[in-house]
C-alpha positions in Angstrom: -74.9 -13.8 41.7 -74.6 -17.3 41.4 -71.7 -19.5 39.9 -73.6 -19.7 37.0 -74.1 -16.4 36.6 -70.2 -15.5 36.5 -69.8 -18.2 34.0 -71.8 -16.4 31.4 -70.2 -12.9 32.4 -67.1 -14.5 31.6 -68.1 -16.1 28.3 -65.5 -19.0 26.0 -64.6 -18.9 22.9 -65.2 -22.5 22.2 -68.6 -24.3 21.1 -68.8 -26.4 23.7 -67.8 -24.1 26.2 -70.3 -21.5 24.7 -73.1 -23.4 25.4 -71.9 -23.9 29.2 -71.4 -20.4 29.3 -75.1 -19.8 28.3 -75.9 -21.5 31.5 -75.2 -18.9 33.3 -78.5 -17.4 32.1 -80.6 -20.4 33.2 -81.3 -18.8 36.7 -83.4 -16.3 34.8 -84.5 -18.2 31.7 -86.1 -21.3 33.5 -88.5 -18.5 35.0 -89.1 -20.6 38.3 -87.5 -21.6 41.3 -89.9 -24.8 42.1 -91.4 -24.9 45.7 -91.4 -28.1 47.4 -93.2 -31.4 46.4 -92.0 -34.1 43.7 -89.8 -32.6 41.0 -89.7 -35.2 38.1 -92.4 -35.9 35.8 -95.1 -38.6 37.2 -96.1 -41.0 34.1 -99.8 -41.2 33.6 -102.2 -42.5 31.1 -102.3 -40.6 27.9 -104.7 -38.0 27.0 -106.6 -38.7 24.7 -108.1 -35.9 21.9 -109.9 -37.4 19.0 -107.7 -39.9 17.6 -104.3 -38.1 19.1 -102.8 -39.0 22.6 -101.2 -36.7 24.3 -98.5 -37.4 27.2 -95.4 -36.0 28.9 -92.2 -37.2 29.4 -89.5 -35.8 31.7 -86.3 -34.4 30.8 -85.0 -34.0 34.2 -85.0 -31.5 36.4 -83.2 -27.8 36.6 -82.3 -25.4 39.6 -82.8 -21.8 39.5 -83.1 -18.8 42.2 -86.4 -17.2 43.5 -84.6 -13.9 43.9 -84.1 -13.6 40.2 -87.5 -15.0 39.5 -89.6 -12.3 41.2 -86.9 -9.3 40.9 -89.8 -6.6 41.7 -91.8 -8.3 44.4 -90.9 -7.2 47.8 -89.7 -10.4 50.0 -92.8 -10.2 52.3 -95.2 -10.5 49.9 -93.9 -13.6 48.2 -93.0 -15.2 51.6 -97.3 -14.6 52.4 -97.8 -16.1 48.9 -96.3 -19.0 49.0 -97.4 -19.3 53.0 -101.1 -19.3 52.0 -99.9 -22.1 49.4 -98.3 -24.5 52.7 -94.8 -24.1 50.8 -91.9 -22.8 51.6 -90.6 -19.8 49.4 -87.4 -21.3 48.5 -85.6 -23.2 45.5 -86.0 -26.8 45.0 -85.5 -29.0 41.5 -87.6 -27.5 38.7 -89.4 -30.3 36.4 -89.1 -30.0 32.8 -91.7 -31.9 30.7 -91.6 -32.2 27.0 -94.9 -33.4 25.4 -95.4 -36.6 23.3 -98.2 -36.2 20.5 -99.1 -39.5 18.3 -101.5 -38.8 15.4 -102.6 -39.8 11.9 -98.9 -41.5 12.1 -97.3 -39.4 13.3 -94.8 -39.2 16.6 -94.8 -35.0 17.3 -92.5 -34.4 20.2 -93.1 -30.7 21.7 -89.5 -29.2 23.0 -86.5 -31.3 23.0 -85.1 -30.4 26.6 -82.1 -29.0 27.5 -79.4 -31.6 26.1 -76.4 -32.3 28.1 -74.3 -29.2 28.8 -77.1 -27.5 30.7 -77.4 -28.8 34.2 -75.9 -32.6 34.9 -80.1 -33.0 36.4 -81.1 -32.4 33.2 -81.0 -33.9 29.7 -82.8 -36.7 30.4 -85.5 -37.0 27.6 -83.9 -39.5 25.5 -83.7 -42.2 28.2 -87.5 -41.0 29.3 -88.6 -41.8 25.9 -86.9 -45.1 25.6 -88.7 -46.0 28.4 -92.2 -45.2 27.1 -90.9 -47.5 24.1 -90.4 -44.3 22.1 -86.9 -44.7 20.2 -85.5 -41.1 19.2 -85.5 -42.3 16.0 -89.2 -43.0 15.6 -90.1 -39.2 16.4 -91.2 -37.2 13.4 -91.9 -34.1 14.0 -90.0 -31.7 16.8 -92.2 -28.6 17.7 -90.4 -25.9 19.9 -92.6 -23.5 21.9 -89.7 -21.2 21.9 -85.9 -21.1 21.7 -84.4 -20.9 25.4 -81.8 -23.9 25.8 -83.9 -26.4 28.1 -86.5 -26.4 25.1 -84.0 -26.1 22.1 -80.7 -27.4 22.7 -81.8 -31.0 23.3 -82.3 -31.6 19.6 -78.5 -31.2 18.8 -75.7 -33.7 20.2 -73.7 -31.2 22.3 -70.3 -33.3 21.3 -70.6 -34.5 17.6 -73.3 -31.5 16.6 -75.8 -34.6 15.5 -79.1 -34.6 15.3 -80.7 -36.2 18.1 -83.9 -37.0 16.4 -82.4 -38.0 13.1 -85.5 -38.8 11.2 -87.3 -35.7 12.5 -88.6 -32.5 11.0 -88.8 -29.2 13.2 -91.1 -26.9 13.5 -90.8 -23.1 15.2 -92.6 -20.0 15.6 -91.5 -17.6 13.0 -91.1 -14.9 15.3 -88.8 -16.8 17.3 -86.8 -17.6 14.3 -86.4 -13.8 13.3 -85.3 -12.8 16.6 -83.0 -15.6 17.8 -80.8 -16.1 14.4 -80.6 -12.1 13.7 -76.8 -11.6 13.7 -76.7 -8.6 16.2 -79.2 -10.6 18.3 -76.8 -10.7 21.5 -77.3 -6.7 21.5 -81.0 -7.3 22.1 -80.8 -9.0 25.2 -79.8 -8.4 29.0 -76.0 -9.4 29.3 -77.1 -12.9 31.2 -78.6 -13.8 28.0 -76.3 -13.0 25.5 -74.6 -16.5 25.3 -77.5 -18.0 25.8 -78.6 -16.2 22.4 -75.6 -17.2 20.6 -76.5 -20.7 21.5 -79.8 -20.7 20.9 -78.6 -19.2 17.3 -76.2 -21.7 16.5 -78.8 -24.4 17.2 -81.3 -23.3 15.2 -79.4 -22.9 12.3 -77.8 -26.3 12.3 -81.4 -27.3 11.8 -82.4 -24.9 9.7 -82.4 -27.1 6.1 -85.4 -29.3 7.9 -87.1 -26.3 10.1 -90.5 -25.0 9.1 -91.4 -21.5 10.5 -94.9 -21.3 11.3 -97.7 -18.4 12.8 -99.9 -18.4 14.9 -103.5 -20.3 13.7 -100.9 -21.6 10.9 -101.5 -25.8 10.9 -98.6 -27.3 12.4 -99.4 -31.3 11.9 -103.1 -32.5 11.8 -104.9 -31.0 15.1 -102.0 -29.2 16.2 -101.7 -25.3 15.8 -100.0 -22.6 17.3 -101.3 -20.1 19.7 -99.9 -17.1 20.4 -98.2 -16.5 24.1 -95.5 -14.3 23.5 -93.9 -11.8 26.4 -91.5 -14.9 28.1 -89.1 -14.5 24.2 -90.9 -12.4 21.2 -92.1 -15.4 19.6 -93.5 -17.7 22.2 -96.3 -19.7 20.9 -98.3 -22.5 23.1 -99.5 -25.7 21.3 -103.3 -26.4 20.6 -104.2 -30.1 20.4 -108.0 -30.5 19.0 -110.4 -32.7 17.8 -113.9 -30.9 17.5 -114.8 -29.9 20.9 -112.1 -31.9 22.8 -108.9 -29.9 23.5 -105.6 -29.6 25.2 -103.1 -26.6 25.1 -99.4 -27.4 25.4 -98.4 -23.9 27.2 -94.6 -24.0 27.2 -93.1 -21.4 29.9 -96.4 -19.1 29.4 -97.5 -20.3 32.7 -94.4 -21.8 34.3 -94.9 -21.6 38.5 -97.5 -23.3 39.7 -97.7 -20.9 42.4 -96.5 -17.5 41.3 -97.7 -17.5 37.9 -101.5 -18.4 38.7 -101.5 -16.7 42.2 -99.9 -13.5 41.3 -99.7 -13.4 37.2 -99.1 -9.6 37.3 -96.2 -10.2 39.0 -93.0 -9.6 37.0 -90.8 -12.5 36.0 -87.2 -12.0 35.8 -86.5 -14.1 32.7 -89.5 -12.6 30.6 -87.9 -10.5 27.7 -90.5 -8.3 27.8 -92.2 -8.3 31.1 -95.5 -6.3 30.2 -96.4 -8.5 27.7 -96.0 -11.5 29.3 -98.3 -10.0 32.2 -100.5 -9.7 29.6 -100.3 -12.9 28.2 -100.5 -15.0 31.4 -104.1 -12.7 32.1 -105.6 -13.5 29.1 -104.4 -17.3 29.1 -105.7 -18.0 32.5 -109.0 -16.6 31.9 -109.5 -18.8 28.4 -108.1 -21.8 30.6 -110.6 -21.1 32.9 -113.5 -20.3 31.3 -113.3 -22.9 28.7 -111.9 -26.0 31.4 -109.1 -26.6 28.9 -106.6 -28.8 30.0 -103.1 -27.2 30.6 -100.0 -29.2 29.7 -96.7 -26.6 31.4 -93.1 -27.7 30.8 -92.3 -26.4 34.1 -95.7 -27.4 36.4 -95.5 -30.1 39.1 -95.9 -33.8 38.3 -96.4 -34.6 34.7 -97.4 -31.0 33.9 -100.9 -31.6 33.1 -103.7 -30.0 35.1 -106.5 -27.2 35.0 -107.4 -23.9 36.1 -109.5 -22.6 38.7 -110.4 -19.6 39.9 -109.4 -19.2 43.2 -109.8 -16.1 45.8 -109.8 -13.9 43.3 -107.2 -15.0 41.2 -106.4 -18.7 39.9 -105.0 -22.2 41.1 -103.4 -24.7 38.8 -104.9 -28.3 39.6 -102.9 -31.2 38.7 -103.9 -34.2 37.0 
């Protein structure tokens, strides 16, 4: 068990320490121990989807445990899969790529990063946005795929409890809100998630006055809708950006590992709250992405996180843009 997990087990009564206690569950919730390659987001030209543009901005990197990611997969099989991809089966930095959508005069951020209490290599989203000429004050809407800390906590400053995007409104999947804001949510999650659940509940309630809840299929903003991709969390939803036949799917953590999610989508991930449902979601999503040749943006996928899904050797592979 890592030091992070031990921190979560102990917990702390203070607000800031509660957030640090949640770090204990990060090895599981991040859903990936990153294999080889460059971990930080690589800027590329924005994708055009009708009048909208889509690009990514790095929140930095995180670290996690491969052993926790794949609790049921035999180690020999794990080694074989990674060897076939020419990559070592060992942990290395995990990229975190938030998405930025500009459409109809709006500047929309998809996921807000982890803030400055999770790991020192993360919480860099503000700097990345500034480097793109996007001050935090210009963000008009922040849309969450789900309420894990590396996607949610960056919306609120850890030290003074202020909003990091003061002029934004917020959107969250309704099922995510309903789950993580329950008073008894700590009783519904594994031990390593209890501190995380408390921190996410607190952050969501802090933003409640400006928070909108949407269900899959409902419009989030012009040309943006939620797509149900549950299992990783109860209400996890991807964001479809579309204009006519042009479509880009911002997938959050529905497909979070560039090898395992694609080569072995039926393997259980330790961070998925409903592992069977997450497996069904991965299979259906991969099939759709390959059939429709949609561009995918993945929060933890390599480089910019942007690429396509192709069928390969009886499974799938992620082809970075």
